[in-house]
C-alpha positions as CSV (number, residue, x, y, z in Angstrom):
1,X,130.0,156.7,157.8
2,X,128.5,157.7,161.1
3,X,124.7,157.1,161.5
4,X,122.9,160.2,162.5
5,X,119.8,160.4,165.2
6,X,117.1,160.4,162.3
7,X,118.6,157.2,160.8
8,X,118.7,155.7,164.4
9,X,114.9,156.6,165.1
10,X,113.8,155.4,161.5
11,X,115.4,152.1,162.1
12,X,114.2,151.7,165.6
13,X,110.6,152.6,164.1
14,X,110.6,150.1,161.3
15,X,111.6,147.3,163.7
16,X,109.0,148.0,166.1
17,X,106.6,148.0,163.3
18,X,107.8,144.6,161.9
19,X,107.6,143.3,165.5
20,X,103.8,144.4,165.7
21,X,103.1,142.4,162.5
22,X,104.2,139.2,164.1
23,X,101.2,139.3,166.5
24,X,98.6,140.2,163.5
25,X,99.8,136.5,161.8
26,X,99.6,134.7,165.2
27,X,100.7,131.0,165.4
28,X,99.7,128.6,162.8
29,X,96.4,126.6,163.7
30,X,97.0,123.1,165.0
31,X,96.1,120.3,162.9
32,X,92.9,118.6,163.5
33,X,93.0,115.3,165.4
34,X,91.1,112.2,164.2
35,X,89.9,109.4,166.4
36,X,89.3,105.8,165.6
37,X,86.3,104.4,167.1
38,X,85.1,100.8,167.5
39,X,81.9,99.8,165.3
40,X,78.5,99.7,166.9
41,X,77.7,96.9,169.1
42,X,76.8,93.9,167.5
43,X,73.5,92.0,168.5
44,X,74.0,90.1,171.8
45,X,76.6,87.1,171.5
46,X,76.7,84.1,173.5
47,X,79.1,84.4,176.4
48,X,82.4,82.6,176.0
49,X,84.3,81.0,178.8
50,X,87.7,82.3,177.6
51,X,89.7,85.4,177.8
52,X,91.3,87.1,175.0
53,X,94.7,89.0,174.8
54,X,95.0,91.7,171.8
55,X,98.5,91.9,170.8
56,X,99.6,95.2,169.3
57,X,99.4,94.7,165.5
58,X,102.7,94.8,163.7
59,X,102.6,97.3,160.8
60,X,105.5,98.8,158.4
61,X,107.3,102.1,159.3
62,X,105.3,103.9,156.8
63,X,101.9,102.9,158.8
64,X,103.4,102.9,162.2
65,X,102.7,106.7,162.6
66,X,100.4,109.2,163.9
67,X,100.0,110.5,160.3
68,X,96.8,109.5,158.2
69,X,97.8,107.5,155.4
70,X,96.3,108.1,151.7
71,X,97.0,105.5,149.1
72,X,97.2,107.4,145.6
73,X,95.5,105.9,142.4
74,X,99.2,105.0,141.4
75,X,99.5,102.9,144.6
76,X,102.1,105.3,146.1
77,X,101.7,106.2,149.7
78,X,100.9,109.7,150.8
79,X,99.8,111.5,154.0
80,X,96.9,113.9,154.6
81,X,98.4,117.3,155.1
82,X,97.7,119.2,158.6
83,X,95.9,115.9,160.0
84,X,96.8,113.7,162.6
85,X,95.5,110.8,164.9
86,X,96.0,110.8,168.6
87,X,98.2,107.8,168.6
88,X,100.2,105.6,166.3
89,X,97.9,103.5,164.0
90,X,98.8,100.1,165.6
91,X,97.8,101.4,169.0
92,X,94.6,102.8,167.6
93,X,93.9,99.5,166.1
94,X,94.2,97.5,169.2
95,X,92.2,100.0,171.4
96,X,89.5,99.7,168.7
97,X,89.6,95.8,168.8
98,X,89.7,95.6,172.6
99,X,86.7,97.9,172.9
100,X,84.7,96.1,170.2
101,X,85.3,92.7,172.1
102,X,84.3,94.4,175.1
103,X,80.9,95.7,173.6
104,X,80.3,92.3,172.3
105,X,80.3,90.8,175.7
106,X,81.4,87.6,174.1
107,X,84.7,86.7,175.6
108,X,85.0,86.7,179.7
109,X,87.9,89.1,179.7
110,X,89.6,91.2,177.0
111,X,92.8,93.0,177.6
112,X,96.0,94.4,175.7
113,X,99.0,92.3,175.9
114,X,100.7,95.1,178.0
115,X,98.0,94.7,180.6
116,X,99.7,91.4,181.9
117,X,96.5,89.5,182.2
118,X,96.4,85.8,181.7
119,X,94.7,85.2,178.5
120,X,93.6,81.6,177.2
121,X,93.9,83.1,173.4
122,X,96.1,85.8,171.9
123,X,95.0,87.6,168.7
124,X,97.9,88.5,166.2
125,X,97.4,91.1,163.5
126,X,99.4,92.5,160.7
127,X,98.4,95.9,159.3
């Protein structure tokens, strides 16, 4: 069967109309990003004469993610839909701990182990 001119015009018009609808919908909204911050500063503490290295916490693979975990009442693990963290959970916990120790002013020096700073003590954590 041979397509006539009218069929080609109708098909072309329908294609253009469908292509135009794609702009109406637009891209899906990006998920919100939540930030983990160190708690408010503690009361002034005595200065400690040692330095501290905060080691990146170990975490099971289900928690070593940028997704926000949600523990269900039946103790199963799920994740919040359309919500992300700016970095993996162990990295966020490490950064928050370093920031909290820095705000306390207690240790002489606080750093991540990746900073390769000599430390008198290492802080190891499991999530």
